[in-house]
N, C-alpha and C positions, 0 to 999 in steps of 0.2 A: 305609228299612231299619229302621224302628222298630216294625214290627208285632210284637205279642206272639207268641212261638213257640207252635205247636200241639204240646203235649207228647205227643200220641199219635203224632207222627211224629219224635220226638226224645227220647233218654234219656241221662242223665248217669251215668257210672260214676266214682266218685271216692273218695279217702280224704282229700282235702285240704279244709280249711276254705275255701279259695279258691273252692270250687264255688258258694258263695252269690253271689259276684260274677260268676262265669262264667255262671250261670243267668240273669242279668239281660240284657236285650237293649236295643239302641238305642245310638246313637253321638252324642256331642256334639262338634260342630265348634268349633275354637278360632279366635278372631278376633285378627288381628295386622295390622300396618301395612305392613311391607316385603313386596315381591312374592315369590311362590313361584317356584321355578326347577327345571329338569331339565337335568342336564349329563352328558355322556359322561365316564367315568373309566376308569382302568386300575389294577388292584390287583395288586401283586407277590405271588406265591405260589411260594416256592421259586425254580426257574429259569424260571418262566412269568410272564407278565403276563396277568391275567384282565380282559377288557373288561367294561364294565357301565355302569350309570347310577346317578346319585345324584339322588333327588327331595328337594328341600329345601322345607320348609314356609314359609309367610309368617312374618315376624318375624325378630328378631335372635338368638334362642336364648339360651342353649344348649338343645338339644332332646334328648329321648329318641330312640332310633334302632332300626331293625329291619333286619337283614341277611336277604336273601331268596335262597333256593336253588331253582333250577328243577328240574323233573322229568326223567324219562328221555326225554321228547319233545324235549328241548333248550331253548335260550334264545330263538332267533330264529324269527320267523314264516316258515313254509315253508322253514326251514333257510337263510334268506338274510339276512345282517346288514343288507342294504339295506332290508329290510322292517321293521326295528325288532324290539323284543321281542314275544313272544307277547301277544296281546290281554289275556288274563287277568292277566298280570304288569303290563301297563300300567295296568289297572284298579286293581290293588293299589297301584301307585305313587301314583296319584291319591288313593286312599282313605286311605293312611297319611299322605300329605302334607297332605291337608285336615284331618286330625285332629291335626296338630302333631308328626308324627314325621318324622325323616330316614329315608328308605328307600334302602338300598344293594342293588342287584341285580348279581350277578356271573355270568359265563358260565364254567362248569367244563369244557365240552366242546370248544369251538373251539380253545383253546390246546393241547389234547391230541390234536387231529386226529380227534376223534370226531364222526361225523355225528349229527344229531338223532334218527335212528331207532335209536340205540344200544340203547335199552331196558336191560335188565339181564341180561347174559349170565351163565351159571353159571360159577363159577371154573374156569379151565383148559379151557374149551370151545374157545377160539380164542386163540392166542398173541398176536394183535394186539389183541383186544377183550375180554380176560378181566377178571375181577374186579380183578386187581392194577392195571390201568390207571386205573380210576376208581371204586374201591370206595367206597360210601357210608359204610363203617365206618371205614376208615383212610386213604383218599386224599382224598376230598372234604372230610373234616373239616379238612384243612390249609387248604383254601380258605376255610372258614368263619372260622377263626381269623386268616387273612390279612386278611379283610375287617374283622374286629373290630379288629385292630392298625391298619389303614388309617384307620378312623374315629377312633381314639384318638391318631393321630399328629398332633401340633400343627402340624407343618410343612404339613399339608394344609389348614389353616385351616377345618376343619369344626367348627361350633359344637355339639358333642355333649356330653351328660352322660355321662361315661365309664363310670359304673357302672349305667347304665340303657339297655343295648343288648340287644335281643331277637333271636331267630332264628326265621325262618319258612321252612318248606319244603314242597314238594309232591311226592308220590310218592317217587321216589328221593331227591329233595331233602328230603323229610320224614324218610326214613331217615337221611340225613346229619345232619339237625337232632337226631334222637334220639341218634345215635352221638357227636355233638359235645359232649354234656353229660353224659357218663358220670361218675358220682361217683368221687372219688379213693379211696373206700372199696372200690371194686370192683377186685380185683387178680388176676384170673384169668390163665391162659395163653391168649393169643389165637390161635384157630384157626378155620378155615372148613372146611366139608364140600366137598371137591373131587371132581368126577366123574372116574372112571378108565375108565368105559365108558358108552356111550349106548344107550338103547332105540331100536330101528329098526323100521320097518314092513315089510310084505311086499315093498316095492320098495327096501328097504335105505336108506330115507330116515330121518333122525333125527326122532323123535317130539317135537313141541313141546307144551309145557303152560304156559299163562299167560305166553306170550311168551318162554319159555326152553326150551332142549332138556331132555328128561326123562332123568334119570340112571338107568342100570341098576345100576351099582355106584359107591360113593364111598369116599373115605378122608379122614382129617383132616389138614390141612396147616397148619403154623404160619405165621402172618402177623403184620405189625406191630400194635402197640397203637394204639388211637384217639388222635388228637392231643388233648392236654388242656392246660389252663392250668397254670401253676406251682402255683396254689392255686385251688380252686373259686370263691372269691370274686372272682378276677380274670377269670372267664369271662363267659358270657352270663347275663343276669338273668332271662330268660324265654324259653320255647319254645312254638311252635305247629307241629304237624305234620299236614298234610292227607293223608289216605289213604296212610300210609306202609306199605311192606312191613316186617314186624317179625321175619322169620326170620333174616335176615343170614347164611344158610347156616351156622347154628349158631355164629356168632361170639360170641353172648351165651349160649351153652349150647344144650342140646337144644331142638328146635322141637316136640317131642312129649311129653317127660316132664314130670312135675310140677315146678312152679317151686321153686327153691331160692335161697338167698342166694349172694352173690358171683358173680352173673351180670349183673344190670343194675339200675341206679337212676340217674335224672338228678339232678344237683346243683341244678338250678333248677326253678321251677314249670313244668310241662310239660303241654300239652294236646294230645291226639290226637283228630282228627275223622275219622270213617269212615262210609261208607254200608254198610248191612247186606247188600246184594246184591253188593258188591265181593268178588271171589274172595280178595283179600288179607285181608278181614275174616272171611269164612266159613272160612278155613283155621284160625282160632282163634289164630293167632300174635300178633295185637295184644293179645288178652286175656292170653295167656301171658306176654308181655313185661311187661304191667301187673302181673301176679301176681309176677313176679320182682322188680319194684321194691318191691312190698309185703313180700316175704320179706326183701330186703336191709334195708329200713327197720326191720323188726321186730328185727333183730339190733342195731340202733343205738338201739332204744327210741324211735323217732320215727315220724311219719306220712309216708308216701310223698308226694312232691310231684307225682305223676303223676295226671292225670285224663283221662277219655275221654268223648266224646259220640258217639253213633251216631244216624244219620238213616235212618229206616225206608224201605226201598225204593230208596235212592240207590246208584248204582254208582260205579266208579272215575272219577277225573277230573271229578267233578261241578262243581268250581269253574270249569271251562272252558266250561260251557254258557252259552247266552244267557239272561240273566235274564228272567223273565216280567214283563209289564207290571204295574204296581202294582194296577190294577183286577182282576187275576186272582189276586192273592196269597191263599193259603189257600182257593182254590177247586179244584174237580176239574180245572180247566184248567191249573193249575200243577203241573208234573211233580215227581216226587220229587227229581230232580237239581236242578231249579230252586229248589225249596224249600230243599234242603240248601245250595246256593250262597248263597242270600240269608241264611238263618239262621246258616249256618256262618261267614259273614263277621262277623255280629254277635257270635257266640260268640267268635271269634278276637280281635276288637277289645276285647270286654269283658275277656278274659284279659290282653291287653297293657295296657289301661287300669288294671287292678287291680294289675299287677306292675311296670310301668315308670313310672308317674306318681309 
């Protein structure tokens, strides 16, 4: 994974000086003596226990760590815990572990009775599966902080560096990662756009768009604030979000109007990775969220800690494809998604190495 990125297929959008480190590719494995391990764990989050896995690197530690949040496709392969985690999550466990990171994976869906095909329903579409049950903005953020607390709990005997814990998320888990690190300077009234009627076709069937029902009319509904640490410095030290949706049903302000302050800004260095043919990217909402962070930072006389990298021609969920053989890298036989997976993992690791080491 140390092939130099082809910049015609990749572009960086950043305000942060960190971009110089993000732009470097290649991963350096750490060498230690004690064996690595993978263990099943359970993380308490409110009145639930979240199942998951802890990948521990070789050595005695203490280690930097990364909490990993799965996407809307769920946590388990074919929705069956007996099959283990999704393959791409297992790949990430091995990758982080081999680079000297503790990697903590947690399942937000099974403890809530949500099937892996939950996707992201629009707020108030279905009383059983609506946004309130597992919102990435204000519900799954509780799980992220429960995992952070679990790693720091000395009773668990996890050799972690407590102020060097990052957060990694995919799709809805990427949204969760972004919402989990909202700066304490953002103090808006938290609302979502809730559908009050649905567009139907000639057969009176609800029209679906991007995996969610299409609203005919909406209204704004007050919802809880995102879960935050007591102080930003007590939270996560770094964030990477793969192909997140960034509209949040207007939770961080309008999804169409010009960016203004007091909408969104992360408190930690944050990197968003997206493919250019992903409908979540072409909606313009990731760029708008980025601009909201810039606007908030400007009021504080500082540089926004948010950066984005886009991969030309890559679609949603590119990290889940099978990697191309090394002899096909940077050839016409390596698809845009395969390229994005390969280089995206380098970009993500460069970001974590720059911010958690």
